[in-house]
Structure formats: structure tokens, C-alpha cells
N, CA, C and O atoms as CSV, one atom per row, in Angstrom:
chain,resi,resn,atom,element,x,y,z
A,1,PRO,N,N,11.527,16.992,-1.605
A,1,PRO,CA,C,11.074,17.839,-0.557
A,1,PRO,C,C,11.080,17.808,0.759
A,1,PRO,O,O,11.311,18.842,1.387
A,2,TYR,N,N,10.838,16.672,1.364
A,2,TYR,CA,C,10.682,16.721,2.818
A,2,TYR,C,C,11.899,16.867,3.366
A,2,TYR,O,O,12.044,17.632,4.319
A,3,SER,N,N,13.018,16.109,2.809
A,3,SER,CA,C,14.454,16.151,3.331
A,3,SER,C,C,15.310,17.405,3.488
A,3,SER,O,O,16.224,17.715,4.253
A,4,GLN,N,N,14.431,18.249,2.091
A,4,GLN,CA,C,14.821,19.377,1.977
A,4,GLN,C,C,14.586,20.533,3.347
A,4,GLN,O,O,15.331,21.321,3.929
A,5,PHE,N,N,12.981,20.101,3.490
A,5,PHE,CA,C,12.681,21.080,4.510
A,5,PHE,C,C,13.449,20.787,5.967
A,5,PHE,O,O,13.813,21.625,6.791
A,6,LEU,N,N,13.560,19.557,6.015
A,6,LEU,CA,C,13.894,18.865,7.424
A,6,LEU,C,C,15.624,19.343,7.630
A,6,LEU,O,O,16.111,19.395,8.760
A,7,ASN,N,N,16.253,19.596,6.664
A,7,ASN,CA,C,18.093,20.006,6.657
A,7,ASN,C,C,17.570,21.544,6.850
A,7,ASN,O,O,18.368,22.205,7.515
A,8,LYS,N,N,16.612,22.138,6.494
A,8,LYS,CA,C,16.335,23.643,6.443
A,8,LYS,C,C,16.383,23.474,8.328
A,8,LYS,O,O,17.186,23.913,9.151
A,9,MET,N,N,15.403,22.818,8.444
A,9,MET,CA,C,14.881,23.286,10.157
A,9,MET,C,C,16.207,22.652,10.957
A,9,MET,O,O,16.400,23.160,12.061
A,10,LEU,N,N,17.086,21.675,10.571
A,10,LEU,CA,C,18.425,21.437,11.570
A,10,LEU,C,C,19.588,22.615,11.371
A,10,LEU,O,O,20.332,22.881,12.314
A,11,TYR,N,N,19.720,23.395,9.931
A,11,TYR,CA,C,20.311,24.336,10.190
A,11,TYR,C,C,19.930,25.351,10.590
A,11,TYR,O,O,20.737,26.281,10.596
A,12,ALA,N,N,18.649,25.565,11.048
A,12,ALA,CA,C,18.043,26.842,11.420
A,12,ALA,C,C,18.155,26.654,13.054
A,12,ALA,O,O,18.309,27.649,13.762
A,13,ARG,N,N,18.057,25.126,13.706
A,13,ARG,CA,C,18.246,24.970,15.012
A,13,ARG,C,C,19.814,25.200,15.500
A,13,ARG,O,O,20.158,25.796,16.521
A,14,GLU,N,N,20.647,24.604,14.553
A,14,GLU,CA,C,22.065,24.959,15.134
A,14,GLU,C,C,22.428,26.356,15.151
A,14,GLU,O,O,22.924,26.924,16.124
A,15,GLY,N,N,22.174,26.860,14.094
A,15,GLY,CA,C,22.136,28.433,13.576
A,15,GLY,C,C,21.795,29.381,15.264
A,15,GLY,O,O,22.515,30.040,16.014
A,16,ALA,N,N,20.526,29.041,15.274
A,16,ALA,CA,C,20.017,29.495,16.674
A,16,ALA,C,C,20.596,29.198,17.658
A,16,ALA,O,O,21.040,30.232,18.157
A,17,LYS,N,N,20.906,28.155,18.362
A,17,LYS,CA,C,21.600,27.265,19.236
A,17,LYS,C,C,23.083,28.211,19.431
A,17,LYS,O,O,23.262,28.768,20.514
A,18,GLY,N,N,24.000,28.335,18.449
A,18,GLY,CA,C,25.105,29.088,18.101
A,18,GLY,C,C,25.311,30.833,18.756
A,18,GLY,O,O,26.123,31.419,19.471
A,19,ILE,N,N,24.005,31.181,17.987
A,19,ILE,CA,C,23.567,32.771,18.432
A,19,ILE,C,C,23.426,32.635,19.929
A,19,ILE,O,O,24.111,33.253,20.744
A,20,ILE,N,N,22.364,31.667,20.246
A,20,ILE,CA,C,22.165,31.696,21.844
A,20,ILE,C,C,23.355,31.478,22.645
A,20,ILE,O,O,23.611,32.311,23.514
A,21,ASP,N,N,24.101,30.502,22.484
A,21,ASP,CA,C,25.335,30.256,23.243
A,21,ASP,C,C,26.535,31.600,23.092
A,21,ASP,O,O,27.126,31.985,24.101
A,22,ARG,N,N,26.744,32.106,22.003
A,22,ARG,CA,C,27.313,33.274,21.869
A,22,ARG,C,C,26.922,34.770,22.782
A,22,ARG,O,O,27.658,35.699,23.114
A,23,THR,N,N,25.492,34.545,23.004
A,23,THR,CA,C,24.830,35.923,23.312
A,23,THR,C,C,25.425,35.716,24.684
A,23,THR,O,O,26.034,36.655,25.197
A,24,PHE,N,N,25.295,34.501,25.357
A,24,PHE,CA,C,25.119,34.201,26.998
A,24,PHE,C,C,26.065,34.023,27.376
A,24,PHE,O,O,26.087,33.756,28.577
A,25,ALA,N,N,27.469,34.054,26.605
A,25,ALA,CA,C,28.956,33.267,26.899
A,25,ALA,C,C,29.229,34.475,27.986
A,25,ALA,O,O,29.910,34.073,28.929
A,26,ASP,N,N,28.831,35.952,28.075
A,26,ASP,CA,C,29.702,36.643,28.565
A,26,ASP,C,C,28.877,37.556,30.030
A,26,ASP,O,O,29.425,38.427,30.706
A,27,LEU,N,N,27.402,37.008,30.217
A,27,LEU,CA,C,26.787,36.851,31.072
A,27,LEU,C,C,27.475,36.511,32.650
A,27,LEU,O,O,27.975,35.386,32.658
A,28,PRO,N,N,27.572,37.072,33.667
A,28,PRO,CA,C,27.673,36.626,34.912
A,28,PRO,C,C,26.966,35.608,35.448
A,28,PRO,O,O,25.755,35.823,35.512
A,29,TRP,N,N,27.404,34.400,35.918
A,29,TRP,CA,C,26.858,33.672,36.221
A,29,TRP,C,C,27.049,33.383,37.814
A,29,TRP,O,O,27.625,32.403,38.286
A,30,GLN,N,N,26.444,34.444,38.538
A,30,GLN,CA,C,26.462,34.764,39.923
A,30,GLN,C,C,24.899,34.239,40.624
A,30,GLN,O,O,24.010,35.088,40.698
A,31,ILE,N,N,24.585,32.601,41.197
A,31,ILE,CA,C,23.704,32.250,41.879
A,31,ILE,C,C,23.666,32.393,43.391
A,31,ILE,O,O,24.602,31.942,44.052
A,32,ARG,N,N,22.751,32.927,43.909
A,32,ARG,CA,C,22.639,33.037,45.617
A,32,ARG,C,C,21.492,31.955,45.476
A,32,ARG,O,O,20.772,31.842,44.484
A,33,LEU,N,N,21.424,31.097,46.740
A,33,LEU,CA,C,20.476,30.146,46.884
A,33,LEU,C,C,20.215,30.586,48.855
A,33,LEU,O,O,21.073,30.580,49.738
A,34,VAL,N,N,18.738,30.914,48.962
A,34,VAL,CA,C,18.427,31.374,49.782
A,34,VAL,C,C,17.721,30.407,50.579
A,34,VAL,O,O,16.650,30.134,50.038
A,35,VAL,N,N,17.906,29.783,51.655
A,35,VAL,CA,C,16.816,28.576,52.264
A,35,VAL,C,C,16.078,29.392,53.497
A,35,VAL,O,O,16.644,30.396,53.930
A,36,ASP,N,N,15.305,29.132,53.848
A,36,ASP,CA,C,14.554,30.004,55.031
A,36,ASP,C,C,15.347,30.990,55.513
A,36,ASP,O,O,15.652,30.883,56.700
A,37,GLY,N,N,15.830,32.073,54.816
A,37,GLY,CA,C,16.094,33.291,54.947
A,37,GLY,C,C,17.512,33.370,55.313
A,37,GLY,O,O,17.950,34.250,56.054
A,38,HIS,N,N,18.324,32.317,54.718
A,38,HIS,CA,C,19.270,32.167,55.280
A,38,HIS,C,C,20.185,31.691,53.846
A,38,HIS,O,O,20.014,30.676,53.171
A,39,GLU,N,N,21.092,32.675,53.667
A,39,GLU,CA,C,21.878,32.631,52.227
A,39,GLU,C,C,22.774,31.565,52.371
A,39,GLU,O,O,23.421,31.776,53.396
A,40,VAL,N,N,23.262,30.103,51.623
A,40,VAL,CA,C,23.632,29.479,51.401
A,40,VAL,C,C,24.957,29.501,50.283
A,40,VAL,O,O,24.853,29.937,49.137
A,41,GLU,N,N,26.404,28.849,50.962
A,41,GLU,CA,C,27.415,29.218,49.944
A,41,GLU,C,C,27.100,28.206,48.881
A,41,GLU,O,O,26.406,27.212,49.098
A,42,VAL,N,N,27.648,28.505,47.706
A,42,VAL,CA,C,27.456,27.637,46.277
A,42,VAL,C,C,28.756,27.649,46.087
A,42,VAL,O,O,29.404,28.694,46.032
A,43,PRO,N,N,29.357,26.246,45.945
A,43,PRO,CA,C,30.424,26.335,45.282
A,43,PRO,C,C,30.542,26.298,43.886
A,43,PRO,O,O,29.729,25.612,43.266
A,44,GLU,N,N,31.468,26.954,43.241
A,44,GLU,CA,C,31.663,27.096,42.186
A,44,GLU,C,C,32.072,25.745,40.942
A,44,GLU,O,O,32.275,26.032,39.762
């Protein structure tokens, strides 16, 4: 019983991770860094 519960939790975690990875894959990852009012170039 305990191992079945643990397996279900592991499968749920991996499934959720896959959904989140696919959801955020297409977002533009543009980051602006501003220090003391001056924008700093961030290398890719």
C-alpha cells in the first residue's frame, strides 16, 4: 500500500513537471536588469 501511494506521487510529480515545461517552453525569456536607474546589458 505504501509503495503504491509513493509510485502515484512520483508519477503525479513527473506529469506535472512535463506539463509545466511544455507550458513555459514558448514564452519569450527576455530579462531587463536595471541597477540604480541604469539598464544593464544581460548576455544571452
